[in-house]
C-alpha positions in Angstrom: 82.7 208.4 195.1 81.8 210.3 198.5 78.1 209.9 199.5 77.1 206.9 197.4 77.2 202.9 197.8 80.0 201.2 195.9 80.6 197.6 195.4 84.2 196.5 197.0 85.9 193.1 196.9 87.1 193.4 200.5 89.1 189.8 201.5 92.2 191.0 199.5 95.6 190.8 201.5 96.4 194.4 202.1 98.4 196.4 199.6 100.0 199.9 200.0 98.8 201.9 197.3 99.8 205.7 197.1 101.3 205.4 200.4 97.9 204.1 201.9 97.3 200.7 203.0 94.0 199.3 200.5 92.1 196.4 201.8 89.6 196.7 199.2 89.0 196.8 195.4 86.0 199.2 193.8 84.3 197.0 191.3 83.6 198.8 188.2 82.4 197.9 184.6 85.1 199.0 181.8 83.8 199.8 178.1 85.8 199.8 175.0 86.2 203.2 175.0 87.8 202.8 178.5 84.7 204.2 180.2 84.7 203.3 183.8 81.8 202.9 185.9 81.7 201.9 189.6 78.9 199.0 190.1 76.1 200.0 192.3 74.1 198.0 194.9 70.3 198.8 195.2 69.8 202.2 196.8 68.2 200.4 199.9 71.2 198.6 200.5 73.5 199.2 203.5 77.5 199.5 203.7 78.4 195.8 204.6 75.6 194.2 203.1 76.8 191.0 201.1 77.0 190.5 197.4 76.4 187.1 196.1 75.9 185.2 192.8 72.9 183.1 192.2 73.7 179.7 192.7 77.0 180.3 194.3 75.7 181.4 197.7 78.0 180.5 200.8 75.4 178.1 201.9 76.3 176.0 199.1 79.9 176.5 198.6 81.0 177.6 201.7 82.1 180.9 203.7 84.0 183.2 201.4 87.9 183.1 202.5 89.1 185.6 205.4 91.8 186.8 203.0 92.1 185.6 199.5 96.0 183.9 199.0 97.6 185.8 196.5 99.7 183.0 195.6 96.4 181.2 194.3 95.5 184.0 192.2 91.8 183.6 192.7 90.5 187.0 191.1 92.8 186.6 188.3 91.1 183.4 187.2 88.1 184.8 187.9 87.8 188.0 186.2 87.6 186.8 182.5 84.3 185.6 183.7 83.1 188.9 185.4 80.8 190.8 182.8 77.9 193.1 182.7 74.8 191.6 181.4 72.7 192.9 178.7 70.6 194.5 181.1 73.5 196.3 182.9 73.2 193.6 185.8 77.1 192.7 186.8 77.8 189.1 186.3 79.7 185.8 186.7 79.3 183.3 184.1 76.5 185.0 182.9 74.9 184.8 186.5 73.5 187.9 188.3 75.2 189.5 191.1 72.4 190.0 193.9 72.2 191.6 197.1 69.0 190.6 199.3 67.6 193.9 197.8 68.1 193.1 194.6 70.7 193.0 191.4 73.9 195.0 191.2 73.7 197.4 188.1 76.5 199.3 185.9 74.7 202.7 185.1 75.1 202.6 181.2 77.4 199.4 180.4 76.3 196.2 179.0 78.3 193.3 178.0 81.4 195.1 179.6 83.9 193.2 181.5 84.3 193.6 185.3 87.5 195.0 187.1 
């Protein structure tokens, strides 16, 4: 993972993972055979660039929560609707994940769940 861009879900409650405090989750597409691919933003993105879903921009839906409340199971609720689209673009309910520079993609997996 070093030296590459990745998409992270960053407003999670910190949790200890193998003795290290984790503040984010790396977003990956998972194939039927268990193949896992880290989702990639466009090459000209910079660390910290916002990822959004068309139609769910924070201007319309409000700003993101500072930290997701783990008791509300927000990620667990939306996760079944996260999937790569036929063109390998990451999607939510069939709508693409976007950055200001373009879509977020999986390298080879289409119609794969995102975890």
